[in-house]
Kinemage of the C-alpha trace (Angstrom):
@kinemage 1
@onewidth
@group {chain A} dominant
@subgroup {mainchain}
@vectorlist {calphas} color= white
{ca met a 1} P 25.423 33.862 -25.025
{ca ala a 2} L 21.984 35.103 -23.438
{ca lys a 3} L 20.170 34.315 -26.800
{ca phe a 4} L 21.800 30.924 -26.586
{ca val a 5} L 20.471 30.012 -23.121
{ca leu a 6} L 16.931 31.375 -23.679
{ca ala a 7} L 16.461 29.412 -27.166
{ca leu a 8} L 17.885 26.532 -24.811
{ca leu a 9} L 15.405 27.029 -22.185
{ca val a 10} L 12.673 27.547 -24.773
{ca ala a 11} L 13.627 24.324 -26.631
{ca tyr a 12} L 13.253 22.335 -23.173
{ca ala a 13} L 10.289 23.935 -21.940
{ca gly a 14} L 8.430 22.810 -25.235
{ca trp a 15} L 10.270 19.362 -24.990
{ca arg a 16} L 8.672 19.252 -21.354
{ca leu a 17} L 5.115 20.018 -22.473
{ca trp a 18} L 5.269 17.848 -25.904
{ca lys a 19} L 6.037 14.957 -23.529
{ca asp a 20} L 3.763 15.582 -20.945
{ca ala a 21} L 0.572 16.127 -23.380
{ca leu a 22} L 1.479 12.644 -24.803
{ca gly a 23} L 1.151 11.110 -21.407
{ca tyr a 24} L 4.783 9.854 -21.031
{ca lys a 25} L 5.483 8.220 -17.464
{ca pro a 26} L 8.963 7.324 -16.807
{ca lys a 27} L 9.767 3.544 -16.796
{ca arg a 28} L 10.024 2.179 -13.013
{ca arg a 29} L 12.149 -0.418 -12.120
{ca pro a 30} L 10.734 -3.423 -10.834
{ca gly a 31} L 11.479 -4.368 -7.304
{ca pro a 32} L 11.854 -7.647 -5.591
{ca pro a 33} L 8.360 -9.048 -5.863
{ca val a 34} L 6.349 -8.837 -2.208
{ca thr a 35} L 5.280 -12.416 -1.297
{ca asn a 36} L 2.738 -13.328 1.341
{ca asp a 37} L 5.538 -14.859 3.630
{ca asp a 38} L 7.024 -11.247 3.781
{ca arg a 39} L 3.957 -9.672 4.827
{ca arg a 40} L 3.012 -12.397 7.281
{ca pro a 41} L 4.991 -10.782 10.521
{ca ala a 42} L 3.651 -7.761 9.864
{ca ala a 43} L -0.059 -8.902 9.665
{ca arg a 44} L 0.598 -10.812 12.917
{ca ala a 45} L 1.634 -7.644 14.663
{ca thr a 46} L -1.314 -5.851 13.436
{ca leu a 47} L -3.425 -8.528 14.959
{ca gly a 48} L -1.284 -8.984 18.250
{ca val a 49} L -0.774 -12.461 17.848
{ca gly a 50} L 2.102 -14.851 17.673
{ca pro a 51} L 3.862 -16.910 14.954
{ca ala a 52} L 1.952 -20.169 16.649
{ca ala a 53} L -1.786 -18.574 16.645
{ca asp a 54} L -4.069 -20.931 15.093
{ca glu a 55} L -7.338 -19.723 12.973
{ca ala a 56} L -9.573 -19.565 16.305
{ca glu a 57} L -6.898 -17.070 17.923
{ca ile a 58} L -6.629 -14.909 14.747
{ca arg a 59} L -10.291 -14.651 14.545
{ca ala a 60} L -10.918 -13.933 18.331
{ca ala a 61} L -8.264 -11.172 18.078
{ca his a 62} L -9.718 -9.623 14.780
{ca arg a 63} L -12.960 -9.699 16.770
{ca arg a 64} L -11.481 -7.861 19.454
{ca leu a 65} L -9.844 -5.352 17.448
{ca met a 66} L -12.735 -4.929 15.411
{ca ser a 67} L -15.119 -4.133 18.237
{ca glu a 68} L -12.981 -0.885 18.431
{ca ala a 69} L -11.907 -0.057 15.050
{ca his a 70} L -15.232 -0.707 13.027
{ca pro a 71} L -16.258 2.477 11.158
{ca asp a 72} L -19.995 1.934 12.529
{ca his a 73} L -18.681 2.344 15.991
{ca gly a 74} L -16.692 5.427 15.713
{ca gly a 75} L -13.569 3.816 14.331
{ca ser a 76} L -11.372 4.403 11.271
{ca glu a 77} L -11.897 2.768 7.985
{ca ala a 78} L -8.646 2.787 6.859
{ca arg a 79} L -8.028 0.665 10.225
{ca ala a 80} L -10.623 -1.797 9.712
{ca arg a 81} L -9.565 -2.295 6.454
{ca glu a 82} L -6.092 -3.002 7.568
{ca leu a 83} L -7.330 -5.478 10.268
{ca asn a 84} L -9.229 -7.437 7.495
{ca ala a 85} L -6.279 -7.845 5.319
{ca ala a 86} L -4.201 -9.001 8.035
{ca arg a 87} L -6.866 -11.496 9.063
{ca asp a 88} L -7.483 -12.772 5.440
{ca leu a 89} L -3.730 -13.083 4.793
{ca leu a 90} L -3.234 -15.204 7.830
{ca ile a 91} L -5.934 -17.635 7.447
{ca gly a 92} L -5.551 -17.931 3.829
{ca arg a 93} L -8.690 -16.293 2.738
{ca thr a 94} L -8.222 -15.009 -1.048
{ca gly a 95} L -10.650 -12.791 -2.840
């Protein structure tokens, strides 16, 4: 019995090593697509503006928050990136 278990373990280890050497990656199931409409409430919360905010209010909130979060002023680069992405999404800027 021990020989069988050992042979099974060796076969499994060999299969895993061979699979990893070939670069096998498991297939991921696609989830529902994320649209800009799904991300807008989070972007508004990031900038602290309401649903009725116009472009001027969005830009003012972005400017106010970036004055604190800009990397040149001791802020976080990730936070600045997050604020820029939120502004771009809300004012419709692409690329």
